[in-house]
N, C-alpha and C positions, 0 to 999 in steps of 0.2 A: 644642231646637235640631234642625233638620233639615238633612241633607246631601243635596244634589240631585245626581243622577248624570245627565249628559247622554247623548245617544244615541251619541256618538263614544267616550266613555270605556269603554263596554261592548263595543266592537268588538274582536275579536282579530285574529290574523294569518290570512291566507287559506291554503288548502292549497298553492297554488303557491309561496308564500313559504317555507313549512315544508319542502317538497320541495327547493327550491333550497338552502336553508341546510344540510339534511342531506347533499345531494350535495356541496356545497362542503366541508363538514367531513370527509366521507369521502375526498375527493381530497387534502386537506391531511394527514390521518392516514396515508394510503397513502404519500404523499411522504416523510413523516417516517420511517416504517418502512423505506422504501427507502434513505434516507440512512444510517440506522444499520446496515443490513445491508451496504451497500457499504463503509462505514467498517471494519466488522469483517472483511470480505473482504480489503480492502487491508492491514489489519494482519496477517492471516494470511499473505498472499503475501510481505510484507516480512520477516516473521519466518522464513519458509522460505528466502528468499534469503540472509538474514543467516547462518542456520545452514549453508547450503551453502557460502557463502564461507568460513566458519570451518573447515569440514571440509577444503576445498581448501588453505587456508593451512597447516593442520596437516600435511597429507600432503606438501606441498612442503618444509616445515621438516624433517620426518622424512627426506625424500630428501636434503636438504642435509647433515643430521647423519650419515647413513649412507654418504655418498660418501667413498671413500678419497682420501687426499691424494697427489697425483702431483707429484713433484719434478722430473721431466724437462721442461725448458723447450721441447722440440721437440713435445710433445704438447699439442694444444689441447683444451680441455674445452668442452662446450656446457652452459651453465647455463640453468635455467628461472627467469626472473624473473616475479613476479606483478605485473601492472599492472591497475589498475581501469579500466573502460571510460571513466569520467569523466576520467581522465588522458589517454586517447587521443582524446577529443573526442566520445564517444558521449553519449547522453542517457538511458540506462537504468541506474538505480542498482542496486547489489548484484551486479553481474556482474563477473567477472575474466577476463583473458586470461593465458595462460602464454606469455610472449614468450621465445624462445630467443636467447641472446646467446653469442657465441664469445669465449672468453678465451684 
């Protein structure tokens, strides 16, 4: 039994097709690496913002705990309340404002 091979079956890909496929694969691989690096960058920035917010809140709580109690009704105190920018209508997460309020 003989197997016949035609002229078309033995033909391979041309050099231009190989170069185009390698270039396209390189672009896709570079895009994938960029997406991963950008994701890790955002994760790091959000972690830093979260830590800074936590430190600010701890300092404000310590300030509130160390404030002496004033029983004179004629004296007004200025309190620092912590408000997140999201509550004030901003669009950047992880940031806080110290809003003075008079009591």
